[in-house]
N, C-alpha and C positions, 0 to 999 in steps of 0.2 A: 504494500500500500504506500502511496506517496501523497504529498500535499497536492491538492487539485491544481492542475495546470503548472506545476513546478517540478523541475528535475532537480535531484540533489546536487549540491555543489561538491560534496564529498561523501564517500562511504567509509566510515572509520573501521568498521568490522562487520562480519556476517558470521552467525553461529547457527548450529543445528543440533537438535536433540531428537533422535529417531526421525520422524517425519515433520517435526516442527522446526520452523526457521524464524529467526529474527535478524534484524540489521540495525545498526546505529548509523544514521545519516544526518548530514548537516544541510539545511535548506536556508535560502534567503527569503525573508518575509519583510518586504519593504526595505527599510534601512538596517534591519537587525538580522542576526542569524538565529536559527532555531535548531536545537539538537533533538532528533526524534529517534526513539527506539520503537521499531514497528515490526509487525508480522505481515504476511501477505494480505491479511484481512482487517487489521486494526492498528491504530497508533497506541502503543502501550504507555509511553512517556514522551512528553513534549515540554521543552523548557528553553529559555533564552540561552544562547551560547556565544562566548567570546573566544577568539583565538588567542588564548593565553595558556601558559603551562598548567595552571590549576585546573582549568576546564578539560584540557586534554588528559591530565592525570586522572580526573574523575571518570572519564569515559573508559580509560584503560583499567581502572579499578573495577568498574562494573563488569567489564569483559572478564577479568580475572576471577571475580566472584562467580560468574556464571560458569566458567570453565571448571572451577572447583566443584560445581554441582552437576557436572556431567555433560555440559554443552561443549561442542568442539567446533573448530574452524569449518566453515562451509565454503567449499571451493565451487565457484560458479561452474555450472554444467555437469555437476555430479548427481543430479536427481531431478525429478519433476518440479516444475514451477508454474504458477498461475499467470505470471506477468513477465517482465523483462529479464527474468533470471535471478531476481532479487526479491526478498532476501534468500 
């Protein structure tokens, strides 16, 4: 799932657990950036984002926490997808 009419500026990571997939993407909303953690069907988390070390570290920490819980790197093209191959 993506913001209506917007392509992501960046995909920070993609993870999968069995058949479930999520991605962490950055979108531009007007003059601000938005960080979205989303599945193919829903936005799980959306918050303002700034390109600064603290915000990037927070995204890395979320990924590490999910990986400790069994999620793994999702390589594009390794399974079925509903949309553009992401998440």
